[in-house]
C-alpha positions as CSV (number, residue, x, y, z in Angstrom):
1,M,-0.1,0.1,0.0
2,A,1.4,3.5,-0.9
3,T,2.0,6.0,1.9
4,Q,0.6,9.4,2.0
5,H,2.9,11.9,3.7
6,V,1.4,15.2,5.0
7,F,3.9,17.8,6.2
8,G,2.7,20.9,7.9
9,G,3.9,23.9,9.7
10,A,7.2,24.3,7.9
11,R,8.7,27.1,5.8
12,M,8.7,25.9,2.3
13,V,10.4,27.2,-0.8
14,L,8.3,27.4,-4.0
15,P,9.2,28.8,-7.3
16,S,7.1,31.8,-6.3
17,G,9.0,32.3,-3.1
18,V,8.9,31.3,0.6
19,V,5.5,30.0,2.1
20,E,5.3,30.3,5.9
21,N,3.5,27.7,8.0
22,G,2.9,25.7,4.6
23,R,1.4,22.2,4.0
24,L,2.9,19.6,1.5
25,V,1.0,16.4,0.5
26,V,3.0,13.5,-0.9
27,E,1.1,10.5,-2.3
28,G,3.2,7.5,-3.3
29,T,6.3,8.8,-5.2
30,V,5.0,12.2,-6.3
31,I,3.8,15.5,-4.7
32,A,0.1,15.3,-4.8
33,E,-0.7,18.8,-3.8
34,P,1.2,22.1,-4.1
35,V,2.4,23.8,-0.9
36,T,-0.4,26.0,0.8
37,A,-0.4,28.4,3.7
38,A,-3.1,26.3,5.3
39,P,-2.2,23.6,7.5
40,L,-4.5,20.4,7.3
41,P,-7.1,21.0,9.9
42,G,-6.9,18.7,13.0
43,A,-4.0,16.8,11.4
44,I,-1.3,18.3,13.4
45,T,-1.3,17.6,17.1
46,G,2.0,19.1,18.2
47,P,5.6,19.6,17.2
48,G,6.9,16.3,15.7
49,A,3.7,14.5,16.0
50,I,2.9,11.6,13.6
51,T,-0.6,10.6,13.2
52,G,-1.6,6.9,12.0
53,P,-3.7,5.6,9.3
54,A,-7.2,7.0,8.5
55,A,-9.9,4.5,8.4
56,G,-11.1,3.5,4.9
57,S,-8.3,5.3,3.1
58,A,-6.6,3.7,0.1
59,L,-3.2,5.3,1.3
60,T,-1.5,4.8,4.5
61,P,-1.0,8.4,5.7
62,A,1.8,9.8,7.9
63,T,1.3,13.3,9.2
64,L,4.3,15.2,10.3
65,D,4.5,18.6,12.1
66,L,7.6,20.3,10.9
67,T,7.3,23.7,12.5
68,G,10.6,25.4,12.9
69,Y,12.0,23.5,9.9
70,W,12.5,24.2,6.1
71,I,11.3,22.0,3.2
72,V,13.2,22.7,0.1
73,P,13.3,20.7,-3.2
74,G,16.0,17.8,-3.5
75,F,19.4,19.1,-4.5
76,V,20.6,18.5,-8.0
77,D,24.3,18.2,-8.7
78,M,25.4,18.5,-12.3
79,H,29.0,18.1,-11.7
80,V,30.1,15.4,-9.1
81,H,32.8,12.7,-9.6
82,G,32.7,10.8,-6.5
83,G,31.7,10.5,-2.8
84,G,31.6,8.1,0.3
85,G,34.9,6.6,-0.7
86,A,33.7,5.6,-4.3
87,S,34.1,7.2,-7.7
88,F,32.2,7.2,-11.0
89,T,35.5,7.0,-12.8
90,T,36.1,3.3,-11.7
91,G,33.7,2.1,-14.1
92,T,31.7,-0.1,-11.9
93,A,28.0,0.2,-11.1
94,E,28.6,-0.7,-7.6
95,E,30.8,2.3,-7.0
96,A,28.5,4.5,-9.0
97,L,25.6,3.5,-6.7
98,A,27.8,4.1,-3.7
99,V,28.4,7.7,-4.8
100,A,24.8,8.4,-5.5
101,A,24.0,6.9,-1.9
102,A,26.6,9.0,-0.1
103,H,25.4,12.2,-1.8
104,R,21.7,11.5,-1.1
105,R,22.4,11.4,2.5
106,H,23.4,15.0,2.2
107,G,20.2,16.2,0.2
108,T,21.4,15.4,-3.4
109,T,18.5,13.4,-4.9
110,T,19.4,14.0,-8.5
111,M,22.9,14.0,-10.0
112,A,24.9,13.6,-13.3
113,A,28.0,11.4,-13.1
114,S,31.2,13.3,-14.1
115,T,34.2,11.5,-15.5
116,V,37.8,12.8,-15.7
117,T,40.3,12.5,-18.5
118,D,41.3,9.1,-19.4
119,R,41.9,6.8,-22.5
120,F,39.1,6.6,-25.1
121,G,38.6,3.0,-24.5
122,T,38.4,3.6,-20.6
123,L,36.0,6.5,-21.0
124,A,33.8,4.5,-23.4
125,R,33.6,1.5,-20.8
126,Q,32.8,4.1,-18.0
127,A,29.9,5.5,-20.3
128,A,28.5,2.2,-21.0
129,V,28.1,1.5,-17.3
130,L,26.9,4.8,-16.3
131,S,24.3,4.9,-19.1
132,E,22.7,1.9,-17.8
133,L,22.3,3.6,-14.5
134,V,20.9,6.6,-16.3
135,E,18.4,4.3,-17.9
136,Q,17.3,2.8,-14.7
137,G,16.7,6.4,-13.0
138,E,19.6,6.2,-10.7
139,L,21.4,9.0,-12.4
140,A,20.4,12.0,-14.5
141,G,23.1,11.8,-17.1
142,I,26.8,11.8,-17.9
143,H,29.1,14.9,-17.9
144,F,32.4,14.4,-19.8
145,E,35.1,16.5,-18.2
146,G,38.1,16.1,-20.5
147,P,40.1,15.0,-22.4
148,F,39.6,18.1,-24.6
149,I,41.0,20.7,-22.2
150,A,44.0,22.9,-22.2
151,P,47.2,21.5,-20.9
152,C,48.1,24.7,-18.9
153,R,44.7,24.6,-17.2
154,R,44.6,20.9,-16.7
155,G,44.1,20.9,-12.9
156,A,43.7,17.2,-11.7
157,H,43.7,15.8,-15.4
158,D,46.4,13.5,-16.6
159,P,48.6,15.7,-19.0
160,A,49.7,12.6,-21.0
161,L,46.1,12.0,-21.9
162,L,44.9,15.4,-23.1
163,R,43.9,15.9,-26.7
164,D,42.6,18.6,-29.0
165,P,38.7,18.4,-29.4
166,D,38.5,16.9,-32.7
167,P,34.7,16.7,-33.7
168,G,34.8,13.2,-34.8
169,E,36.3,12.0,-31.4
170,V,33.9,14.2,-29.6
171,K,31.0,12.4,-31.4
172,R,32.5,9.0,-30.7
173,L,32.5,9.8,-26.8
174,I,28.9,11.0,-27.1
175,D,27.9,8.1,-28.9
176,A,29.3,5.7,-26.4
177,A,26.9,7.2,-23.7
178,R,24.0,5.9,-25.8
179,G,21.9,9.1,-25.5
180,T,22.6,9.8,-21.8
181,A,25.4,12.5,-22.3
182,R,24.3,15.7,-21.0
183,M,27.4,17.7,-20.8
184,M,31.0,18.0,-22.0
185,T,33.6,20.3,-20.7
186,L,36.1,21.5,-23.2
187,A,38.5,24.3,-24.0
188,P,37.1,26.1,-27.2
189,E,40.4,27.9,-28.0
190,L,42.0,24.6,-28.9
191,P,42.0,23.3,-32.7
192,G,38.7,22.0,-33.4
193,G,37.2,23.7,-30.2
194,L,34.4,25.8,-31.9
195,D,33.5,23.0,-34.3
196,S,33.0,20.7,-31.4
197,V,30.9,23.2,-29.6
198,R,28.6,23.6,-32.6
199,L,28.3,19.8,-32.9
200,L,27.4,19.4,-29.2
201,A,24.8,22.0,-29.6
202,D,23.4,20.2,-32.6
203,L,23.3,17.0,-30.7
204,G,21.5,18.6,-27.7
205,V,24.5,18.2,-25.4
206,I,25.7,21.1,-23.3
207,A,29.0,22.5,-24.3
208,A,30.6,23.9,-21.2
209,V,33.6,26.2,-21.3
210,G,36.3,24.9,-18.8
211,H,39.9,24.0,-18.1
212,T,40.4,26.7,-20.6
213,D,43.1,29.4,-21.4
214,A,40.8,31.3,-23.8
215,G,40.6,35.0,-23.7
216,Y,37.6,37.4,-23.6
217,E,37.0,37.2,-27.4
218,A,37.5,33.6,-27.9
219,T,35.2,32.8,-24.9
220,A,32.5,35.2,-26.6
221,E,32.8,33.3,-29.8
222,A,32.3,30.0,-28.1
223,V,29.1,31.2,-26.5
224,D,28.0,32.5,-30.0
225,A,28.8,28.9,-31.2
226,G,26.6,27.3,-28.5
227,A,28.3,27.0,-25.3
228,T,26.0,27.4,-22.5
229,V,27.6,26.6,-19.1
230,A,30.8,27.8,-17.4
231,T,32.5,24.8,-15.8
232,H,33.4,25.8,-12.1
233,L,33.7,29.5,-13.0
234,F,36.9,31.2,-11.9
235,N,38.9,27.8,-11.5
236,A,41.0,26.3,-14.2
237,M,40.8,29.5,-16.2
238,P,42.4,32.9,-16.3
239,G,41.3,35.2,-13.7
240,L,39.7,38.7,-14.0
241,H,42.0,41.4,-15.1
242,H,41.2,45.1,-15.7
243,R,42.8,45.1,-19.2
244,T,42.4,41.5,-20.1
245,P,39.0,40.3,-18.7
246,G,39.3,36.9,-19.9
247,P,36.7,34.1,-20.0
248,V,35.2,35.0,-16.6
249,A,34.0,38.4,-17.7
250,A,32.6,37.0,-21.0
251,L,30.8,34.2,-19.2
252,L,29.4,36.2,-16.4
253,E,28.0,39.0,-18.8
254,D,26.2,36.7,-21.4
255,E,22.5,35.9,-20.5
256,R,22.7,32.6,-22.4
257,V,25.4,31.1,-19.8
258,T,24.8,29.5,-16.6
259,V,27.9,29.5,-14.4
260,E,28.8,26.8,-11.9
261,L,30.3,27.6,-8.6
262,V,32.1,25.4,-6.1
263,N,31.0,26.9,-2.7
264,D,33.3,25.1,-0.5
265,G,35.5,28.0,0.8
266,V,38.5,26.6,-1.0
267,H,37.7,27.0,-4.6
268,L,36.1,30.5,-4.0
269,H,36.2,33.2,-1.6
270,P,32.6,34.3,-0.4
271,A,33.1,37.7,-1.8
272,V,33.5,36.1,-5.2
273,V,30.4,33.9,-4.9
274,D,28.6,37.1,-4.1
275,L,30.0,38.8,-7.1
276,A,28.9,36.0,-9.3
277,F,25.4,36.0,-8.0
278,R,25.1,39.9,-8.3
279,R,26.3,39.9,-11.8
280,A,24.7,36.6,-13.3
281,G,21.5,36.7,-11.2
282,A,20.0,33.7,-9.2
283,G,18.6,32.3,-12.5
284,R,22.1,31.8,-13.9
285,V,23.9,30.2,-11.1
286,A,24.2,26.4,-10.3
287,F,26.1,25.4,-7.3
288,I,27.9,22.2,-8.0
289,T,30.2,19.9,-5.6
290,D,32.8,18.7,-8.1
291,A,33.3,16.2,-5.5
292,M,35.8,13.3,-5.5
293,A,35.7,10.1,-3.4
294,A,36.6,11.7,-0.1
295,A,33.4,13.6,0.1
296,G,31.5,12.4,3.1
297,K,34.4,10.1,3.9
298,G,37.3,12.0,5.4
299,D,41.0,12.6,4.9
300,G,43.3,10.1,3.3
301,R,44.9,8.9,0.0
302,Y,42.4,8.5,-2.9
303,Q,42.5,8.0,-6.7
304,L,40.9,10.5,-9.2
305,G,41.2,8.9,-12.6
306,G,44.6,7.5,-12.7
307,L,46.0,10.3,-10.4
308,E,46.7,10.0,-6.7
309,V,45.1,12.6,-4.4
310,E,45.8,13.3,-0.9
311,V,43.1,15.0,1.3
312,R,44.2,17.0,4.2
313,D,41.7,18.8,6.4
314,G,39.0,18.3,4.0
315,V,41.0,19.7,1.0
316,A,41.8,17.5,-2.0
317,R,45.1,18.0,-3.8
318,L,47.3,16.0,-6.1
319,A,49.8,14.2,-4.3
320,E,52.2,15.3,-6.9
321,G,52.2,18.9,-7.7
322,G,49.5,19.9,-5.3
323,A,46.9,21.0,-7.7
324,I,43.3,21.1,-6.2
325,A,41.8,17.8,-7.2
326,G,38.0,18.5,-7.1
327,S,36.5,19.0,-3.6
328,T,35.0,17.1,-0.6
329,L,32.0,19.2,-0.7
330,T,28.4,18.1,-0.3
331,L,25.6,20.3,-1.4
332,D,23.9,20.8,2.0
333,T,27.3,22.5,3.1
334,A,27.1,24.6,0.0
335,F,23.7,25.6,1.0
336,R,24.5,26.5,4.5
337,R,27.5,28.5,3.5
338,A,25.6,30.5,1.0
339,V,22.9,31.4,3.4
340,T,24.9,31.7,6.7
341,L,28.2,33.1,5.5
342,G,27.2,34.5,2.2
343,G,23.9,36.1,3.3
344,L,22.1,35.1,0.1
345,P,18.3,34.7,0.2
346,V,17.3,31.1,0.7
347,E,15.1,31.1,-2.4
348,H,18.0,32.2,-4.6
349,V,20.0,29.3,-3.0
350,V,17.3,26.8,-3.8
351,R,17.3,28.0,-7.4
352,A,21.0,27.6,-7.7
353,L,21.0,24.1,-6.0
354,S,17.7,22.6,-7.5
355,E,15.8,24.5,-10.1
356,N,18.7,25.7,-12.5
357,P,20.7,22.5,-12.5
358,A,17.5,20.5,-13.1
359,R,16.6,22.7,-16.1
360,L,20.2,22.2,-17.6
361,L,19.9,18.5,-17.3
362,G,16.6,18.3,-19.0
363,V,14.8,16.8,-15.9
364,A,13.0,20.0,-14.6
365,D,9.6,18.4,-15.6
366,R,10.2,15.8,-12.7
367,V,12.7,17.5,-10.1
368,G,14.0,20.8,-9.1
369,S,11.0,22.3,-7.4
370,L,8.2,21.6,-5.1
371,E,5.2,21.3,-7.4
372,A,2.1,19.0,-8.0
373,G,3.0,16.1,-10.1
374,K,6.7,16.1,-9.7
375,D,8.7,13.5,-8.0
376,A,8.6,13.8,-4.1
377,D,12.3,14.7,-3.8
378,L,12.7,17.0,-0.8
379,V,15.1,18.0,2.0
380,V,14.1,19.0,5.6
381,L,16.4,21.6,7.1
382,D,16.6,22.7,10.6
383,A,16.7,26.2,11.8
384,E,20.5,26.3,11.2
385,F,20.1,24.7,7.7
386,A,21.5,21.4,8.8
387,V,19.9,18.4,7.0
388,A,17.2,16.7,9.2
389,G,15.6,14.6,6.5
390,V,15.8,13.5,2.9
391,M,13.0,12.0,0.9
392,R,13.6,10.8,-2.7
393,R,10.5,9.6,-4.8
394,G,8.4,9.4,-1.6
395,E,10.9,7.2,0.4
396,W,12.9,8.5,3.2
397,V,16.7,8.3,2.7
398,V,17.2,10.2,5.9
399,E,14.1,10.2,8.2
400,P,13.5,13.2,10.2
401,E,13.8,13.0,14.0
402,V,12.0,16.1,14.9
403,C,11.0,17.2,18.3
């Protein structure tokens, strides 16, 4: 028998804004009723109270008073490599599912799997495994980060395996994903870069500008060719300069571009996050984790692709060379930092964590906002914006223990 969940008393974030003392009804796997400001009469009997089944009902109802809590849509991560000690880059379904499970406990109910630079055969094998998980509904798509990136901006990518973005090879990689590729990061200034951007746009795959040494003009040309995302803006690209504004200015100023931000306090200073929000607006920012295996796991030695990574005090760097190697971030921490340290409005942060990435990944008809008919993916946050509960498709991943 399906379960009906009735949530009352919480502050809830809708596309239209924050609803105080709202009510949300979940039936089975979907949101049955939109959030309203009128609690269900007589259903809530006290803070944290849960009522039992109603006689004669076709559903098993569970009513929960969430007064003092927030309910927000499940988070959507469009750029993540690993977590929980596992990685998408190993090419096994078991590890990929472990990554998804680790991030779900932190509120990420939808994610695309990101690869890193590797040999073509290896990437194709990874894509074959990941595409099956997309088809099963465990993942929202595949993001290829590399190998078509600038050597001088490679970050934690193996320099021996980098190559220019030949459109034929780009197509081979996209084909290996069997229709599940959602994004590819490349450096458009490399030979074949603009043609590859055009090809990706024609194929309906996001062309993302990243790990690039392009200048302002070359970046603007890439956007005109069809690029619509900035991969972890500011990182692995030239910085802003008053005489040579570089890719950052071109990507921030163009209304066609959504900018990824890694809000972990390592990749970006809070003032830079604020600058990006002010210039791009809440509708053009997507918070990502860019997380590797150590996210939700702890310090130690890990592999990212074929490179060894050392994590100390939560910061991931290549063991050789010291370059930042992704993050150990989870999106609940990105949320909390944005609101408590960055002072951003909760509804703007929700757009960056849920609505915007869902739209880019092509799944906004199912997830990304609290609306009737969409999947019952939601996160319960306490007054300090810590995760108190996570629901995915009507099932608790983390069940609230409210009091």
